[in-house]
C-alpha positions in Angstrom: 0.2 0.1 0.1 1.2 3.8 -1.1 1.6 6.1 2.0 0.0 9.5 0.7 0.3 12.1 3.0 -0.2 16.4 2.6 3.0 17.7 1.9 2.2 21.0 3.6 0.5 19.6 7.1 1.4 16.1 6.8 -2.5 15.0 7.1 -2.4 11.1 5.8 -4.6 11.2 2.8 -5.7 7.4 2.5 -9.2 7.9 3.7 -11.8 7.3 0.6 -14.1 9.2 2.2 -11.7 12.4 1.7 -10.4 13.4 -1.7 -6.8 14.7 -2.4 -5.3 16.7 -4.4 -2.3 16.8 -7.0 -0.5 20.3 -7.6 1.7 20.2 -10.6 4.2 23.0 -11.1 6.8 23.2 -14.3 9.5 25.9 -14.1 11.2 26.6 -17.4 13.1 29.8 -18.9 10.6 32.0 -21.2 11.5 32.1 -24.7 12.1 35.7 -26.2 10.0 36.0 -28.8 12.0 36.4 -32.4 11.2 38.2 -35.7 10.4 35.1 -38.4 12.8 35.5 -41.6 11.7 34.1 -45.2 14.8 31.5 -44.8 12.5 30.6 -41.5 9.7 30.0 -43.5 11.2 28.1 -46.6 13.2 25.6 -43.8 11.6 22.2 -43.6 11.3 22.2 -39.3 9.6 18.4 -39.1 13.0 17.4 -38.0 13.3 19.7 -35.2 10.0 19.2 -34.1 10.6 15.5 -34.0 13.5 16.0 -31.9 12.0 18.3 -29.6 8.7 16.0 -28.9 11.1 13.0 -28.4 12.9 15.3 -25.6 9.8 16.3 -23.7 8.5 12.8 -23.5 12.0 11.9 -21.8 11.8 15.2 -19.5 8.3 13.8 -18.7 9.8 10.6 -17.6 12.3 12.2 -15.3 9.7 14.4 -13.4 11.6 16.1 -10.8 15.2 16.2 -12.1 16.9 19.1 -13.3 17.0 19.4 -17.1 18.4 22.4 -18.6 17.2 25.0 -16.1 13.4 23.1 -16.1 12.0 21.9 -13.3 8.6 19.8 -12.8 7.4 19.5 -9.3 4.5 17.8 -7.5 2.6 18.0 -4.2 -0.4 15.9 -2.9 -2.8 18.4 -1.0 -5.5 17.7 1.7 -8.5 19.8 0.6 -7.7 22.4 3.5 -4.1 23.2 2.2 -5.6 23.0 -1.3 -8.1 25.6 -0.3 -5.3 27.9 1.0 -2.9 27.0 -2.0 -5.8 28.1 -4.5 -6.0 31.3 -2.7 -2.5 32.6 -2.3 -0.5 30.1 -4.4 2.8 32.2 -4.3 2.2 32.7 -1.0 2.3 36.5 -1.2 0.4 37.0 2.3 2.8 35.3 4.4 5.6 37.7 2.6 3.4 40.6 3.6 3.2 39.9 7.6 7.1 39.0 7.7 8.4 42.0 9.9 12.3 42.2 11.0 13.0 43.2 14.6 14.5 46.6 15.4 18.0 45.6 16.6 
């Protein structure tokens, strides 16, 4: 039997009555748009597309590993933590209440 617990609060998620939720986050470098030239339109890009699709399949098999700046994260959440995550996915509220002492 696989043991599943909430990655935020640690609550056991084995109960059939209570659903649990999966959050997947993919982090990768943004591509800057570039100008398309006539040469680009004349070139056959099918081989390049095939290689990209093949590398994405390999990346999916190695979820959670660093792949050229790309990272896929997966978290299991209980219903309560899911609600908190959906309301504030970047946890900005906690950052607003962070206060330094006046030493």
